[in-house]
C-alpha positions as CSV (number, residue, x, y, z in Angstrom):
1,M,57.1,-11.3,22.9
2,F,55.0,-10.6,26.1
3,Q,53.3,-7.9,27.7
4,L,51.7,-6.4,30.7
5,T,49.4,-4.0,30.6
6,A,48.7,-2.2,33.5
7,L,45.9,-0.1,33.2
8,Y,45.4,3.0,36.1
9,N,41.5,4.8,37.0
10,H,40.8,7.9,37.6
11,P,42.7,9.2,41.2
12,E,40.9,11.5,43.3
13,D,44.3,13.9,43.1
14,P,45.6,13.2,39.5
15,A,48.4,15.4,40.0
16,A,49.4,13.1,43.7
17,F,48.8,10.2,41.1
18,D,51.6,11.6,38.2
19,R,54.2,13.0,40.3
20,H,53.9,9.6,42.6
21,Y,53.5,8.0,39.1
22,D,56.7,9.3,37.3
23,G,59.2,9.9,40.1
24,V,59.0,6.6,42.1
25,H,56.3,4.4,40.4
26,A,58.4,4.3,36.1
27,P,62.0,4.6,38.1
28,L,61.3,1.2,39.9
29,A,59.5,-0.2,36.6
30,K,61.9,1.1,34.7
31,K,64.5,-1.1,36.5
32,L,62.8,-4.9,35.7
33,P,65.5,-7.6,35.2
34,G,64.3,-8.8,31.4
35,L,62.1,-5.9,30.4
36,Q,63.0,-4.8,26.5
37,R,60.5,-2.2,25.9
38,Y,58.2,0.8,28.5
39,V,55.5,3.0,26.9
40,V,53.3,5.0,29.3
41,S,50.2,6.6,27.4
42,R,47.5,9.3,29.4
43,P,44.8,8.9,27.5
44,A,42.8,11.9,26.2
45,P,38.7,13.0,26.1
46,G,37.2,11.5,22.8
47,P,36.1,12.9,19.9
48,D,33.2,14.6,21.5
49,G,34.3,15.3,24.9
50,A,33.9,12.2,26.9
51,K,36.7,10.8,30.3
52,P,38.4,8.6,28.3
53,D,37.8,5.2,30.5
54,Y,41.7,5.4,32.2
55,H,44.0,7.5,33.7
56,L,46.9,6.2,32.7
57,V,47.6,3.0,30.3
58,A,51.6,1.1,30.5
59,I,52.7,-1.3,28.7
60,L,55.6,-2.9,29.4
61,E,57.1,-5.9,26.7
62,F,59.2,-8.4,28.0
63,A,60.9,-11.8,25.1
64,D,58.6,-14.1,26.4
65,A,56.5,-15.4,29.6
66,A,59.6,-17.1,31.3
67,A,61.4,-12.7,31.0
68,F,58.5,-11.6,32.1
69,Q,58.0,-14.5,35.0
70,A,61.7,-13.7,36.0
71,G,60.9,-9.8,36.1
72,M,58.2,-9.9,38.0
73,G,59.5,-12.2,40.8
74,S,62.9,-10.0,41.1
75,E,63.6,-7.5,43.4
76,E,63.1,-5.7,41.3
77,G,59.8,-6.5,40.3
78,Q,58.2,-7.4,44.0
79,A,58.7,-3.3,45.1
80,A,56.9,-2.6,41.9
81,V,54.0,-3.7,43.0
82,A,54.6,-3.1,46.6
83,D,54.2,0.3,44.8
84,L,51.0,-0.1,43.6
85,E,49.4,0.5,46.8
86,N,50.9,4.1,47.6
87,F,49.6,5.8,44.5
88,A,46.9,3.3,42.5
89,G,43.8,3.7,45.6
90,A,41.1,4.2,42.3
91,G,42.6,0.8,41.2
92,V,44.0,-1.2,38.2
93,S,43.9,-3.7,35.9
94,L,46.8,-5.1,35.1
95,L,46.1,-7.7,31.6
96,T,49.4,-10.1,30.7
97,G,49.2,-12.0,27.8
98,P,51.8,-12.8,24.4
99,A,51.8,-10.0,22.0
100,D,52.2,-10.5,17.9
101,E,53.1,-7.6,15.3
102,V,50.7,-8.2,12.6
């Protein structure tokens, strides 16, 4: 399995971010060729009430690195990447690599 993990920083306007992510970006990402699984988490405050490090975490899973490259290189992948500038102004870290079940 090969994963893309997207760590979204806290936006200035969380409601606008969530509206765009849920209504525009997620539907684009769901169309990626080769995408096997797509999960989103909105981290809650820690046990001490501390703000989480990220507003949203998305994990996209593909069969392997070749499937990931093909999906991201597709028209749908390019549209999803281009859409980041429309809502992720606070920043996003994209991590990729192989993943194994333990």
